[in-house]
N, C-alpha and C positions, 0 to 999 in steps of 0.2 A: 716502347708505346704505353703511354699512361692511362690508368684502369680510368674508367668514366663512372663515377660513384652516383648512384639513382637518388636521390632524396625522396624519402616516402613521407607522408604525413599520415601521423598515427592518429588513431581517435586515442580522446581522454576521458575520463568519467570523472564528476564528481557528484561526491554522496553527501546527503544532509540526513543530521539524524533528528528525529521530533519523536514525540511521548504522548499520549493519550489515554484516558481512563474511560472503560465504557461496560456496562452492562449488557447482556444477553442471554437467551433462550434458544438451545440448539431443539427445534422442533419440526416436525413435519407435520399438517394436518392433516395430509391424508392418509397417514398411519394410524393404528390404533395407541392408545396411550402405553399398553405394554411393548407394543414394536419401537416406541419412540424411547422408553426407557431402557430397552435390551439396546438398543444402536446408540445413543445419547449418553446415557447412564447419569450421572450428577448432572452434567451440563444441560439434562433436560426439566431441571428443577423449575416447578411453575411460578416458584417467587423471583427466578432471573438468578444471575450470579455475575461475577465483574472480574475484569484482566486490566492490568496497567501494560499496556501496548508499548512497545517500542517499535520506530518504525525506521525504516533507513531507506531515503529515495534515492535510485542512483539513476544520473544523467548522463548520457553518454553522445559526443558528437566532436567535432573538428575545432582546436583551440582559432577562436579569429582572432586575426593578424593585426587588428586595430587595438582591440579592447585586450588580447591574453586569455581572454574567459573563453570556456565552452559556455558556460551563463552565468551570467553575476549572482553570485550565491543568494544575495541579499533579496534577488527579486523569486526565486526558488523557495528560499524561507517564507517569504509571504503568499506566494502561491500554496503551499503545503499549508498555512495557518489557516488561509481561507476556505481552501477547498477540504479539507480533511481534519485539522486540530476543532477549528470552531466548531464544525459539524455534527463531530462524534465525541469530544470531549465531555463527560460528565453526563454523558446521555445513555437510556436506554434503548439499545439499535434496532429493539422490537419495536417499539412504541414510540419513539422522540424521531424516527427519519424516515423518510419518504424510501429509501432505495431498499430498507430491510423488513418494511411493511409485510411484502410478498416473498422476499427472499433468506433462506434461513442464514442467519450470521455467522456461518462457519468461519473461520478463520482464512481458510481459501477464499469463500466469496468476501471478505472484508479487505482483503488485498487485492482482488480484482477490482471491486468497486474503486477504491484510491485510484488504483492505474487507470480504470476508465474517466474517473474525473480530472486528474492530472493531465492525460492524454490531452483532453480538449483544450487544454490552456497552455499548453506548450507547443511549441516549431515542431514542425513535421520532420525536420530536417534533425531532431534528436533523439536517439533512443532512450526509453524507459525501463526501469526495473524496480519494482516494488520487494521488498525484505520485510514482512512483519514477524513481531516476535510476540505470539499470545503469552508464553510464557518463556523463561531461560531455555527450557529443553523441547518447545513447540513452535518453530519457525515455518514461516511460508514465505514462498517466492513466486513472484510474478511479473510478466512471463517466466516460466522455468526454461533452461537451455534447453 
């Protein structure tokens, strides 16, 4: 009797790396200046500070039999440029962006906002994960596993 082999389709991930520079100040307006300094330290500098952010956008799905793509990498690149890089590069996140006028621009919140921006323009069939490197040693992943 011959063994029957099941053919299973596995999901595949593509990852696009990008980079942007932005300034911000971590500050909770509901806290005293003393508490803000205690919690956020140098990141609460009233004159702001900046980061050279590295970004990885991971899109996961099934490979299309006709194109061979999970998603066309050129399309993903353009979506990231339009909905992330062009919006945040060389900006003061607190002052120059609507998303962070009321939302503290922590790395966690930045990653979440980037996810929400891209989730709106990607097919529902595709999974999305954001990895944001605020520094070489401070990395946020959204959503987390």
